[in-house]
N, C-alpha and C positions, 0 to 999 in steps of 0.2 A: 505417037505423041499424045499425052494426056492433057486435054483442055483443063481438067480439074486441077492438075498439078500446076499449070501455068497461073491459074487464079490464086492458088495457094502460095506460090512463090511471090506473086504480086502483093498479096495481103501481108506476107511475112516482111517484105521490104518496106511496105507502108508502116508497119508496126515498129520495126527495128531500125529503119533508116538505111542500113547497108548490111551486107553479109559477104562471106567468101564462098567460092564455088564448093570447096570441100564441106563447108558447114551446111550448105543447102543440099549437097549430095547425100550427106549423112542423115539429114532430117527427112528427106523424101525417098531415101533408099534407092538411089540411082547413082550412076557414075558422074564425076565432074564433067566429063565430055557431054553427057546428056544435059546437064545444067546449062552449059554454054550454048547448046543448041536451043534450049528453052529461052534463054536470054535473047538470042537472035530472033526467035519467033515473036517475043514480046516487043522487041524494037521494031520489027517489020509491021506490027499491028498498030504502031504509033505511040506506044508506051515509052516515055522518056527515061529509059534504063540504060546505064552505061557502066563500063568497067574501068577501074584505075589500077595500073600495075604497081609493083613495088611492095615493100615490106608491109606498109600500112594500107595497101590497096584493097580492092574488093569490088563488089557489085553494088551500084547505087541507083537511087531514083532522084530525079530533080527535086529539090527541097520543097518546091511549091506545087508539086503534082497532087491532084485530087482525083478520086474516082468519078467518072462520068456516071450519071444516073442510069444509063442504059445497061451498065454492067450488072446491076441488081435487078432481079426479077420483080414482078409486081407484088408477089407474095412476100418477098424479102423486104421490100419497101414498106409494106403494111406492117410487118413484124417490128421493124425499127420504130415506126411511128407509134405503135402500140406500146412498146417498151418505154418510150419517152413519156407517153400519156400516163402510164402507170407510175413512173417516177415522179411526175409533177405533183401527185397527191400526197407525197411524203413531206411536202414543204419545200421542194426544190423549185425556187422562184423563177429560174430561167427556163423551166421546162416548157411552158406555154409558148414562149417566144421562139424557142428552137422548133417546137412542133409546127408552128405556122410557117416558118421558113422552109423546113424540110418538106412539108406538104406541098408548098408551091414548087420547090425544086423537083420533087418526084412526080409532080402533076397527079397527085392522089387526093381524093376527097376523103379526109379522115373523119369518119362519122364517130360520134361519141357513144360507142357501143360497150365500152368497158369502164368500170369504176373500181378502183382499189383504194381502200382507206385503212391505214394501219392504226389510226388513232382510236382511243377508247370512246365509248358512247358519252357524249357531253363534254369530251375533253379535247376536241379536235384543235381548237385554237392554241391551247397550252402545249399539246404534244407537237404540233407542227412548228411552233416557235422554238421549242427546245431542240427539235431535229435540225432546224435551220442554223442555230448557233453551233451545235456540235459539228454539222457538216462544214461550216466555215473554219472551225478550230482544226479539224482533221486536214482539210485541204491546205490551209495556210500554216500548218504546224505551229499553232499557238497553244500555250498552256491554258488550262481552265481551272477555276476553283469551284468545287462542288460541295454540296451538303448531301450526304448519302446515308440511307438507312439500310442496314444489312438484314439478313434473314433472322437474326436474333434480336431485331428491333433496336439495335444499337446505332445511334445517329452520330456521324462524325463529319468534320470538315477536312477536305483534302485538296491538294493541288496535284493535278494529273496531266500527263501528256497524251492526248487522244490520238490513237493510231488508225482505228477502223470502226465503222458502224456495221453491225452484223444482225441480220434477221434470222432467228432460229426458233422453231417450235412455237410459232405464233407470238413471239416477243422480240422487241428490239433490245440489243445489247451494245455497249461501247467497250471495245478492246483498248486498253491504255496502259501506260506505265505510271504507277503511283509513286510520287516522290516521298510520301510519308512512309510507305512500306518498303520503298526501294526494290520494287518487284512489279511484274506484270499482273494486271488484274482485269476482270471483266465485270462491268457494271450494268445492271438492268436499268433501262431508261426510266421505267415507272418509279424506281426508287431514288432517282436523282431529284431531290426536293428543292435544291437551290443550285443556280448555275450562273457563273460569271466568266465572261471571255476576257482573258488577260492579254497584255501587250507583249509579254515575253514569248519568244519563239524557241524552238528546240529542233535538234536533228533527229528525225524519226528513226527508231530502231525496229527491226523485224519482230513481230509478235510470235512467240514460240508456238509451234504446233503441239497439240495435245499428244502425250505419249500413251502407248497402248496400256501401260500399267495403271493409268488413271481409271480405266474401265473397271478395275477391281473394286473400286469404292461403291459400285452399284450392287444392289441385292435383288434377287428374284422375289417378286411380290405377286400374290394371287388375290384378287378382289371379287366379291360377289355384289353386284349392283341390282337393285330393284328395277323392275320394268318401268317404274314411274320416272326413272332417270334416263330413259332411252335417248332423249334429245341431247343430253350432256355426254353420254357414252359415245354416241356417234360423232359428236363434235370434237371430242378431246382424245380419242384413242383410235389407233389404226385398226382397220377391219381384221387384219391378221392377228391382232391381240385379243379379239372378242370371240367368245364361245357362247352361242345362243342356247338357252335352256328351254325345255318344253313349256314351262309355265310363263315364259316371256322375260324372265330375268336374264342377267348377263354375267358370265365369269370372264374377268379380264386379267390377263397375265402380262406383267411388265417387268422391267428392270429399272430401278431408280435408287438414288441416294436417299437414305432415311435421315431426314433432317427436319428442322422446324417448318420449312416450306411444305414438305410432304404432309406432315401432321395437320397443318392448317388446311391444306387442300382436301384431305380426307374428311376433316370435320365439316367442311362446307356441304357435304352430302347428308349430314345429319344421320337419321336412322335408316337411310336408304342404301348404306354400304356396310358390308361385313368383310373383315379381313380374314381370309382363309389361311394364308401363309405370309410371313413367318409369325410364329406365336408371340414373340416378344414385341412385335409391332402392334398386335392386338392389345397387349397389356399397356403399351405406351398410350395408345389412342383412348383406351378405357379410362386411364388415369387422368388424361387431359379433359375428357368429357365429365368426369367426376368433379374436377376442379371448377369447370364451367358451371356445373349444377350448384356447387356449394356457393359460388359467388353470386349466382342469380336466383337462387331459390327464394320463394316468397317469405 
């Protein structure tokens, strides 16, 4: 008998509420007879698990059952507390209260050894307030009105149905259904300039997973960075993308969509970056730099 499987069955029942023996047998790759023996073992250990016969029957836990703290190891309890501590800095207002309660329940002294802050420098109050409103909208399924500026510097007002907050590549995004476009959209939180929580609720719909063919919109790009930009290269690119040169410079190979965001990003390096490939991206960047010069020359 596998103790690990017993715990996995218990966690599965806690998550799903109930299951059938064939369902558990298929999930854990054992026979239904083995599952019934496991259920007997859990019951003997004092876990309030029971079976219901009939067409709609199955294996159940008492609805008010909770895990005793002794089931979790000391390290697992620390990991749970650390995760909640990390979540609290995003603007999750209940985090500190939950942290105190679980620290007492687990009998663990939660030292403040970790700090995570997703807000921009000097923008923590604004960003955390925005995050809190969006979190409320997602959880309560309430529509929001936003003022959004896209990558082409076009500002628009929209009403959207927020579905999920997503943190990817050092940035927060909101996955939502846009009523104006009648389609799913992903909004970068930094570009949400106005935000109003509405009273109207909606039935959430699943956000579609990206299809493989979307990757075809990315192009291979090779960049040569001056050694003076080392701090940014290490911060913003993966080590596997970086090739070190004898003189201290860096060649970085990436795949990215070539759009206004990328042009602006490359321009932020000034004269410390050179585009090796593709050639047409060099021409685009040079033209943009020439326009900047014309506009700002003495």
